[in-house]
C-alpha positions as CSV (number, residue, x, y, z in Angstrom):
1,M,-0.1,0.1,0.0
2,P,1.4,3.6,-1.2
3,K,2.3,5.7,2.0
4,K,0.2,8.6,2.1
5,P,1.4,12.2,1.9
6,P,1.6,14.2,4.3
7,P,-0.5,17.2,4.6
8,T,-0.1,20.5,3.3
9,V,-0.2,23.6,4.9
10,G,-3.0,24.9,2.5
11,F,-5.0,21.8,3.8
12,L,-4.5,22.1,7.4
13,L,-5.3,26.1,7.4
14,H,-8.4,25.0,5.9
15,D,-9.6,22.5,7.8
16,V,-8.3,24.2,10.8
17,A,-9.9,27.4,9.6
18,R,-13.3,25.4,9.3
19,L,-13.5,23.9,12.4
20,L,-12.8,26.8,14.0
21,R,-16.1,28.3,12.6
22,K,-17.8,25.0,13.1
23,R,-17.3,25.3,17.0
24,F,-17.8,29.3,17.3
25,E,-21.1,28.5,15.4
26,Q,-22.0,25.6,18.0
27,N,-20.8,28.0,20.7
28,A,-22.9,30.9,19.5
29,R,-26.2,29.0,18.6
30,D,-27.9,30.5,21.6
31,T,-27.3,34.2,20.2
32,G,-29.9,34.1,17.3
33,L,-27.1,35.0,14.9
34,T,-25.8,33.2,12.2
35,R,-21.9,33.2,11.6
36,S,-22.6,35.1,8.4
37,Q,-24.2,37.7,10.4
38,W,-21.4,37.5,13.4
39,Q,-18.6,38.4,10.5
40,V,-20.3,41.4,9.3
41,L,-20.9,42.5,12.7
42,A,-17.1,41.7,13.4
43,Y,-15.7,43.2,10.0
44,L,-17.9,46.3,10.9
45,D,-16.7,46.7,14.0
46,R,-13.2,47.2,12.2
47,N,-14.4,49.0,8.9
48,A,-16.9,51.8,10.6
49,G,-18.5,53.7,7.6
50,I,-17.5,51.2,4.6
51,Q,-19.3,50.9,1.6
52,Q,-21.4,47.5,1.3
53,G,-19.8,46.5,-2.1
54,A,-16.4,47.0,-0.2
55,L,-17.6,44.8,2.6
56,A,-18.7,42.5,0.2
57,E,-15.5,42.2,-1.0
58,L,-13.4,42.5,2.2
59,I,-15.5,39.5,3.6
60,D,-15.4,37.5,-0.1
61,V,-18.8,37.2,-1.1
62,E,-21.3,38.2,-3.5
63,P,-22.6,42.0,-2.8
64,I,-26.6,40.3,-3.2
65,T,-25.3,38.4,-0.3
66,I,-24.1,40.8,1.9
67,G,-26.9,43.2,1.1
68,R,-29.6,40.3,2.6
69,I,-27.2,39.9,5.6
70,V,-27.0,43.6,6.2
71,D,-31.3,44.1,5.6
72,K,-31.2,41.5,8.3
73,L,-28.9,43.1,11.0
74,Q,-31.0,46.7,10.3
75,G,-34.1,44.8,10.8
76,C,-32.4,43.8,14.5
77,G,-31.5,46.9,14.8
78,L,-28.0,46.2,14.8
79,V,-26.7,48.0,11.7
80,E,-27.5,51.1,10.7
81,R,-27.1,52.7,6.5
82,R,-25.9,56.3,7.0
83,P,-26.0,58.5,3.8
84,H,-22.2,59.3,2.0
85,P,-21.3,63.0,3.3
86,T,-20.6,63.9,0.0
87,D,-22.2,61.3,-2.5
88,R,-26.1,60.6,-2.6
89,R,-26.0,57.3,-4.1
90,I,-23.8,56.1,-1.5
91,W,-24.5,53.9,1.9
92,Q,-22.3,53.7,4.4
93,L,-22.8,50.7,6.9
94,H,-22.4,51.5,11.0
95,L,-23.2,49.5,13.8
96,T,-25.7,51.0,16.4
97,E,-25.3,51.2,20.1
98,K,-27.6,47.6,20.1
99,A,-24.4,46.1,18.6
100,G,-22.2,46.7,21.4
101,P,-23.1,43.8,24.1
102,M,-23.8,41.4,21.1
103,L,-19.9,42.6,20.2
104,A,-19.0,41.9,23.9
105,E,-20.7,38.4,23.7
106,M,-18.6,37.3,20.2
107,R,-15.8,38.3,21.7
108,E,-16.2,36.4,24.5
109,L,-17.4,32.9,22.4
110,G,-14.3,33.8,20.3
111,E,-11.8,33.9,23.4
112,I,-13.8,30.2,24.5
113,T,-13.1,28.8,20.7
114,R,-9.7,29.8,20.3
115,A,-8.7,28.5,23.9
116,E,-10.5,25.5,22.8
117,A,-8.3,25.0,19.8
118,F,-4.9,25.6,21.7
119,G,-6.2,23.3,24.3
120,D,-2.3,22.5,26.0
121,I,-0.4,24.5,23.6
122,P,2.1,26.5,25.6
123,E,1.7,30.5,25.4
124,G,5.3,31.0,23.7
125,E,4.2,28.5,21.2
126,R,1.0,30.1,20.4
127,E,2.6,33.7,20.3
128,R,5.3,31.8,17.4
129,L,2.0,30.2,15.4
130,L,0.9,33.7,15.4
131,A,3.7,35.2,14.2
132,L,4.3,33.0,11.3
133,L,0.8,33.0,10.1
134,E,1.3,37.0,10.2
135,T,4.4,36.4,7.9
136,M,3.0,34.1,5.6
137,K,-0.2,36.6,5.3
138,T,2.3,39.5,4.7
139,N,4.2,37.6,2.0
140,L,1.2,36.0,0.3
141,V,0.0,39.8,0.0
142,A,2.5,41.0,-1.7
143,A,2.7,38.1,-4.0
144,C,-0.6,38.7,-4.7
145,Q,0.1,42.3,-6.3
146,A,3.0,40.8,-8.5
147,P,2.6,39.0,-11.6
148,A,1.6,35.3,-11.3
149,A,4.9,33.3,-11.2
150,E,5.7,30.8,-14.5
151,R,5.5,27.5,-13.6
152,Q,8.3,25.6,-13.9
153,N,8.7,22.2,-15.9
154,H,10.5,19.9,-13.4
155,N,10.3,17.3,-16.0
156,G,13.8,18.0,-17.2
C-alpha cells in the first residue's frame, strides 16, 4: 500500500479554519445570529463607514449576499445605513449602540473557541504560530500584488 503524503499547509489551514468556524457556530448557537451575521458585525466593528460593495469584497462574498445580511441586521437594530457626506448614491454602514453588547458576547465566545483550539499548547508556541501566520499573510499579500510566477517545468 503506498504511503500517504503528509498534509500540506493549505489543507491544514483550511481544516483548522473550518473547524474554528464550526465550533464558534456551536458556541454561538443560542445568540440568534448566524456566523455570516457575526462576521459582518466583526468587520463593521473594524471598518465603520465602509460601503456595502467594499464590505462584500473584504469578506469575499457577492454584494447581494451582503445586502441581505445587512438588511437582516438592520431589521434587528444592530446596523444602520447612513448617507455618504458627499455622494448621495452611496450608503455607509455603521454599527448601532445595540450592537455593542452583541460584539462583547461575540468576543467572549471567540475567546472560548480559541482556548478550545489552543488547548494545552504553551503560550510561547501560540505566539510563534501567530507570528508565522502573520508573516505568511504578509508574504502572500505581496505575492498577490505581483505577476503570477511562471510554472516551472520539473521534467528536465
